[in-house]
C-alpha positions in Angstrom: 5.5 -30.1 -22.7 8.9 -30.4 -20.5 10.7 -33.7 -20.1 12.4 -35.0 -16.7 16.0 -33.5 -17.8 14.9 -30.3 -19.0 12.5 -29.5 -15.9 15.7 -30.2 -13.8 17.7 -28.1 -16.0 15.6 -25.8 -16.4 15.3 -25.4 -12.4 18.9 -25.4 -12.4 19.1 -22.2 -14.4 16.4 -20.6 -11.9 18.7 -21.6 -8.9 22.0 -20.5 -10.8 20.0 -17.0 -11.9 21.9 -14.3 -10.1 19.0 -11.6 -9.0 19.3 -7.8 -10.9 22.1 -5.4 -9.3 20.7 -2.3 -8.2 22.7 0.1 -9.9 25.4 1.8 -8.0 27.4 4.9 -7.4 30.1 3.2 -10.0 27.6 2.6 -12.4 26.8 6.3 -12.0 30.1 7.6 -12.8 30.8 5.5 -16.1 27.4 6.8 -17.3 28.0 10.7 -16.6 31.5 10.4 -16.9 32.1 12.2 -13.3 33.8 10.7 -10.7 32.2 9.6 -7.4 32.5 12.0 -5.0 31.3 15.0 -7.6 28.0 12.1 -8.1 28.2 12.0 -4.0 28.0 15.8 -3.4 25.1 16.1 -6.4 23.2 13.2 -4.5 23.7 15.3 -0.8 23.0 18.7 -1.8 26.4 20.0 -1.4 28.0 22.8 -3.5 30.7 22.4 -5.7 29.5 20.9 -8.8 28.0 23.0 -12.5 24.6 23.0 -12.7 24.8 21.3 -16.2 26.9 17.9 -14.5 23.8 18.5 -11.4 21.3 17.9 -14.3 23.3 15.4 -15.9 23.5 13.1 -12.9 19.7 13.4 -12.0 19.5 13.0 -15.5 21.4 9.8 -15.6 20.3 8.2 -12.4 16.7 8.3 -13.8 17.6 6.6 -16.8 19.8 3.6 -14.9 17.2 3.7 -11.9 19.3 4.5 -9.3 17.7 4.9 -6.2 20.8 5.0 -3.3 20.1 4.1 0.1 16.5 3.7 -0.3 15.1 7.4 -2.4 15.4 8.2 -6.2 18.5 10.3 -7.5 18.6 14.0 -7.2 18.3 16.0 -3.9 17.8 14.9 -0.6 16.6 16.8 2.1 16.9 20.8 1.0 17.8 22.9 3.8 17.7 26.5 1.9 16.1 28.0 -1.1 16.1 31.3 -2.5 12.5 33.2 -3.0 12.7 35.3 -6.2 10.0 37.9 -6.9 9.8 41.6 -8.6 10.1 44.6 -6.4 6.9 46.0 -6.8 5.0 42.5 -6.0 7.6 42.9 -2.7 6.8 46.8 -1.5 3.7 47.5 -3.0 1.3 44.5 -3.9 -2.1 42.8 -2.2 -2.5 40.0 -3.8 1.8 39.2 -3.7 2.4 40.5 0.1 0.1 38.2 1.2 1.6 35.7 -1.0 5.2 35.9 0.1 4.4 36.1 3.6 2.7 32.8 3.5 5.5 31.5 1.5 8.0 32.9 4.2 6.3 31.1 7.2 5.7 27.3 5.6 9.5 27.6 4.8 10.1 28.2 8.4 7.7 25.5 9.7 9.6 23.5 7.0 12.9 24.0 9.0 13.8 25.7 5.4 16.4 28.7 5.5 15.2 31.2 3.2 16.7 34.0 1.3 14.6 36.9 -0.9 15.9 37.7 -4.6 14.4 41.1 -4.9 14.5 41.9 -8.7 14.2 45.7 -9.5 11.3 46.2 -11.9 13.7 48.2 -14.5 15.2 44.8 -14.2 12.6 42.4 -15.0 13.5 41.5 -18.3 16.8 41.0 -17.9 17.7 37.3 -17.1 21.0 37.8 -15.5 19.3 40.4 -12.9 17.7 37.4 -11.5 19.8 35.7 -8.5 19.7 32.2 -9.7 22.9 32.1 -11.8 25.4 30.5 -9.4 26.8 26.9 -10.5 27.7 26.2 -6.8 24.3 27.2 -5.5 22.6 24.3 -5.0 19.8 26.5 -3.1 15.8 25.6 -4.2 14.0 28.0 -5.9 10.8 29.1 -5.7 9.9 31.8 -7.9 6.5 34.0 -7.0 4.8 35.4 -10.0 8.0 35.4 -12.3 7.4 33.2 -15.5 9.5 35.1 -17.6 10.5 32.7 -21.0 13.9 33.7 -20.6 14.3 33.3 -17.0 12.1 29.7 -16.5 14.9 28.5 -19.2 17.6 29.3 -17.1 15.9 27.8 -13.7 15.3 24.7 -16.5 19.0 24.7 -16.8 20.4 25.0 -13.5 19.1 21.2 -12.5 18.2 22.9 -9.2 14.6 21.9 -7.7 12.6 25.0 -8.4 8.6 25.6 -8.8 6.8 28.7 -10.1 4.3 30.2 -7.6 1.6 31.7 -9.6 2.8 31.1 -13.1 3.9 28.1 -15.9 6.6 27.0 -18.1 4.7 26.0 -20.8 7.4 23.7 -21.7 6.7 21.5 -18.4 10.5 21.5 -17.4 9.9 23.6 -14.5 6.1 22.7 -12.0 4.5 25.2 -10.9 1.3 25.7 -8.6 -1.2 28.6 -9.8 -5.2 28.7 -9.5 -6.6 27.1 -12.8 -7.1 30.5 -14.9 -8.6 28.9 -17.5 -11.4 27.4 -15.8 -11.6 30.6 -13.1 -12.3 32.7 -16.5 -14.5 30.2 -17.8 -16.6 30.7 -14.8 -16.3 34.6 -14.4 -18.3 34.6 -17.9 -20.6 31.3 -17.2 -22.2 33.2 -14.7 -23.0 36.7 -17.0 -24.1 34.2 -19.3 -26.2 32.2 -16.6 -27.3 36.2 -15.7 -28.6 36.4 -19.3 -26.2 38.6 -20.6 -24.8 38.1 -24.1 -22.4 41.3 -25.2 -19.8 40.6 -22.1 -16.4 42.4 -22.7 -13.1 41.2 -21.3 -10.7 43.7 -19.6 -6.6 42.6 -19.6 -3.4 43.1 -21.0 -1.6 39.7 -21.8 1.6 39.6 -20.5 1.7 36.8 -18.7 0.7 33.0 -19.4 -1.5 33.2 -16.1 -3.7 35.7 -18.1 -4.0 34.1 -21.6 -5.2 31.5 -19.8 -8.3 33.7 -18.4 -8.1 34.9 -21.9 -9.0 31.3 -23.6 -11.5 30.3 -20.5 -13.6 33.9 -21.7 -13.7 32.8 -25.3 -14.2 29.5 -24.5 -17.2 29.8 -22.2 -18.9 32.7 -25.4 -18.4 29.6 -27.7 -20.1 27.1 -25.6 -23.0 29.3 -25.9 -22.9 30.5 -29.4 -21.1 33.6 -29.2 -18.2 33.8 -31.7 -15.2 35.9 -30.4 -14.3 39.1 -31.9 -11.5 40.5 -30.9 -12.7 43.8 -31.4 -16.2 43.5 -30.1 -14.9 41.2 -26.0 -11.5 42.4 -25.6 -10.3 45.3 -24.7 -6.1 45.6 -24.0 -4.9 47.9 -21.7 -1.5 48.1 -23.1 0.4 47.7 -20.1 1.0 45.7 -16.9 0.5 48.9 -14.8 -2.9 49.5 -16.3 -4.4 46.3 -14.8 -5.1 48.3 -11.6 -8.0 51.2 -10.6 -5.8 53.7 -13.1 -7.2 51.9 -16.1 -10.3 53.4 -15.4 -9.8 56.7 -18.3 -9.2 54.6 -21.3 -12.1 51.9 -20.5 -14.7 54.8 -20.1 -12.7 56.4 -23.4 -13.5 52.7 -25.0 -16.4 52.5 -24.1 -18.1 56.0 -25.3 -16.9 54.6 -28.9 -19.1 52.3 -28.5 -22.0 52.3 -30.2 -23.7 50.0 -27.3 -22.2 49.6 -24.4 -21.7 45.8 -23.4 -23.9 45.2 -20.1 -21.2 42.8 -18.8 -17.2 43.1 -18.2 -14.9 40.2 -17.3 -12.0 41.9 -15.6 -8.5 40.6 -15.4 -8.2 41.0 -11.7 -10.3 42.9 -9.0 -7.8 46.2 -9.1 -8.3 46.6 -12.8 -12.7 45.9 -11.8 -12.6 48.6 -9.1 -11.0 50.9 -12.2 -13.9 49.6 -14.6 -16.9 50.4 -12.1 -15.2 54.3 -12.0 -15.2 54.2 -15.7 -18.9 52.6 -15.8 -19.8 55.6 -13.4 -17.8 58.1 -15.0 -20.2 57.9 -18.3 -23.3 58.1 -15.9 -24.2 54.5 -15.7 -24.8 52.3 -13.2 -23.1 49.3 -11.4 -25.1 46.8 -11.9 -28.2 48.5 -13.4 -26.5 49.5 -16.9 -23.1 47.1 -16.5 -22.2 44.3 -14.9 -18.8 43.7 -13.5 -16.7 40.3 -12.2 -12.9 40.4 -10.7 -10.6 37.9 -10.4 -8.2 37.1 -7.3 -10.3 37.8 -4.3 -8.9 40.7 -2.6 -10.3 42.2 0.7 -10.8 45.3 -0.5 -13.3 44.2 -3.2 -16.0 43.5 -0.3 -15.9 47.1 0.5 -16.1 48.4 -3.2 -19.3 50.1 -3.9 -21.4 48.0 -4.6 -19.1 45.1 -3.5 -17.5 43.4 -5.8 -18.3 39.6 -7.5 -15.1 38.2 -8.0 -13.4 34.6 -8.3 -11.3 34.3 -5.5 -8.4 32.7 -5.1 -7.0 31.5 -1.8 -3.6 32.6 -1.5 -2.6 31.1 1.2 -2.8 27.4 0.0 -1.2 28.5 -3.3 1.8 29.7 -1.1 1.8 26.8 1.3 1.2 24.2 -1.6 4.9 25.7 -3.9 6.8 25.5 -0.5 5.8 21.6 0.0 6.2 20.8 -3.4 9.4 22.2 -3.7 10.9 20.1 -0.6 9.3 16.7 -2.2 11.1 17.4 -5.6 14.0 17.7 -3.5 13.4 14.6 -1.7 12.1 12.2 -4.5 14.9 13.7 -7.0 12.3 13.5 -9.6 12.7 14.8 -12.9 9.2 15.0 -14.0 7.9 18.5 -13.8 4.1 19.0 -11.7 1.7 21.4 -13.0 -0.7 21.8 -10.0 -3.9 24.1 -11.0 -5.9 24.8 -7.5 -9.6 25.6 -7.7 -10.6 28.7 -7.8 -14.1 29.9 -6.7 -16.8 32.4 -7.6 -18.1 34.8 -4.9 -21.3 36.6 -5.8 -22.0 40.3 -4.3 -23.7 43.2 -5.9 -21.5 44.1 -8.7 -23.5 41.6 -11.1 -27.3 41.4 -12.0 -29.3 40.3 -14.7 -29.6 42.6 -18.1 -32.2 45.0 -18.0 -35.0 43.7 -20.7 
């Protein structure tokens, strides 16, 4: 219990206590060892500061709680970005062609100046080939269909706002927007299980995280159904990225012909390989879905015109592209150092390529 004098003393102490002072540019300079002009360049998205110092400022600002004039530390308004993708995605890929068109349209709507960085296929595995290394470059980065670990590492180290579109950083340093591939693999397999299939094959080539997630979803669905995953029985590795196309049909036909029994259901990594699988089944004198049910992934328009029309897991590519652009702008505005991984829903489109197995 306070005495009268103690109460007055406490009141006086509270009255004399100064409110907490928000961190200033000077505090940020002391925390980083950088000059106030250099810090100002980072906060206002101007050139002239190295990627390492830029990252240092953003990190220190988050640690001391610097907010500037009503905003979080970081970039402020983003005026420009570079969209980086592989040459064959840009010139000859139905899936990515649609995505790139929407990215560019959404960027224009948001007032972003966009440069395209096209990486030749032969250089895809060479980080130095990617146009994201200039220390003075403060443009945002959208990597489309690119999640090469070495490239992602370089982007993370740059300190620039960045988003992986249809990819993901396993270490969660760079934000990403992609379909929920794990769920998609699970749902495609679950569809065949619900139809009564038990002998199911997954056809893919695991060269990217998104494809690995599909395999994990496939395996999870089997194991939930009490079917132990056996790689020799349940997985066909096509061996190379360029085999995830209709050209896989000969390899698939050869594999199926060597089996003592042909699987009654096949889950494909994408729609293009699914079309190749259907061609392989036909080449063996079997029918889809009479002998083998086939399901694809992507929801390409041409899947509806296959013979028979292809059941597929549909991705809203336009929504994914728009979301990636908005996420990049939000990151720049908020200056958040926390990566966000957005997994968008995928929907099954049931057509005529799947049916219950013959009894």
